[in-house]
C-alpha positions, 0 to 999 in steps of 0.5 A: 531553472527550477529544481524539485525533490520528492519524498514518500512515506508509507505504501506503494500507492503513495509511491505511485502518486509521488512518481506521478506528481514528479511527472507533472513537474517534469512536464512543466519544465522543472528538473528533478534533484535527488535528495542525495545530490549536491548542487542547486537546492530544490525550489519545490519539495513534495512530501507524501505522508503516511498515518497507518500507525502512530509512528508513521505519523510522527515520522511524517511530521518530523520529515516535514519539519526537518525539510522546512528548516533545511530548505527555508526558501523552498515551497514545500507541498504536503499531501498524504494521510498524516494528521498535519493539524500541528504544523499548519502554521509553518512557513513555506508549506502548502497542503493539498488534500488527497482528493485534490491531489488525485484530481490533479494526477488522474489526468496522467492516467497513471503514466510516468516515465523513467526520468523521474528516477524512482527506486523501482526504475533501476529494476524495470518495475513499474507501479501501476496505480489502478484505484484509490479511496476506501469506504470499507471502514475497518475499525482500526484504519484512518484511510477512509477518513483521509481518502473517502473519494473512490477512483478507478482507472478504466481498463482501457487506460490501464492497457494503454499505459502498460503498452506505453511503459513497455516502450520505456523499458519497464518489464514488470507491472506492480498493481497497486491501489488503496483497496483493490476490492473496490476497483470498479471494473473488477480486479480479475477483469483488469488482470485478464485485459493486461494479459491479453492486450499487452505483452507485459512479461510479468504482473505482480501485486503489492498486496491483494485483498482476500476477496479479490481472489476469485475463480477467474483470477486463479484460473488465469494462472493456468494460461499465463503462469509465467506472466503472473507473480507466484508470490501473493501478499494477502493482508488478513490482520487476524485469524480469530473470528471474534477479532475479525468481527471487531475489526469489521473485516469482510470474512471469517477464519473458514473463508480464509482457509477455503480461499487460500486452500483453493489458491494452493491447489491451483497455483503451482509454486505459490508463496504467500505473505500476510499482514497481522495486527497483534494486541488489538483491543480485546485480543485474548490468548485464545484469540492470538492462538487462533491467529497463530494456528491459522498462520502456521497452517497456511505456511506464510513465507513472510508475515508482516506483524503490526503492533496495534496502534490506536488511531484517532477518530476510529472505532478501534480507538474507542474499543482501546479506551474501553477494554482491558489493556494488553501489556507491552511485553505480551504484545511483544511476545506475540509479535515475536512468536508470529515472526518465528513462523516466517520461512527463512526464504522470506528474505528473498521477497 
């Protein structure tokens, strides 16, 4: 028998892909061995890495080195977004690019079963990956460098997959993708199809780009309120028009207010979360105050605060090198201030 173990760092897209990779190994007759289980060591280890921040990249490389030492006889397959140039010479490690990985996994049409034993299975929550790749080129982000290949799951395949996993006992579908705004068939069109062509009790979202929230999406709540999550995580990154422009985000402060006000007006009992980057190059006290004021005005239940990390080969790295540095103490202060805006009920999310 051949045994395998899987490890995931980073986003829910990575988690969905790891589940699918596990499914391919199960289909080949391998047996899943949880990392916490004793017994036969794994012959194959799959690691999906992350590089959204410098810390995430370091953690990814550290995990690879640790597992390579712990299981010297195992074949270790590494994928994801981490920069692995420093470990290319390690023995027993095979690297698979995101493009090749996706080509291998897409034949499954985002379908896996509970046997893989992922962390969501015990709660009957299913990660439905509907999109991959990004060409938006936000100035701070390495994802377009790591995942330039755009892929979208056809709506008919999404419907068939959801109907299949309902038979496995899943009761909640979590929609996930690298950049859902680049979902080719249209994000709202997909949600409508899942609501009308499946009996899924609940659809929720890992996060939703602001511009995915169009009138069609909001109006679906009028007819299917009980089957749509009333918590929306909308990553804004900043509330300063100057910083949003430097980040190459496709909206401004006014657009944010209008779209979210529309959501609040038409969706009952709506709760909101967001991502904010503090300490972006050139962010003044005035810029931060604009972000703080916007977040306070909107009333987010959860604010995930990232301290700016200059990622290699991004425009923001050049901005960082050329701009006046913001002190660590100031960045820490701004981070704490933003976190004070989160409601105590945010823990429930």
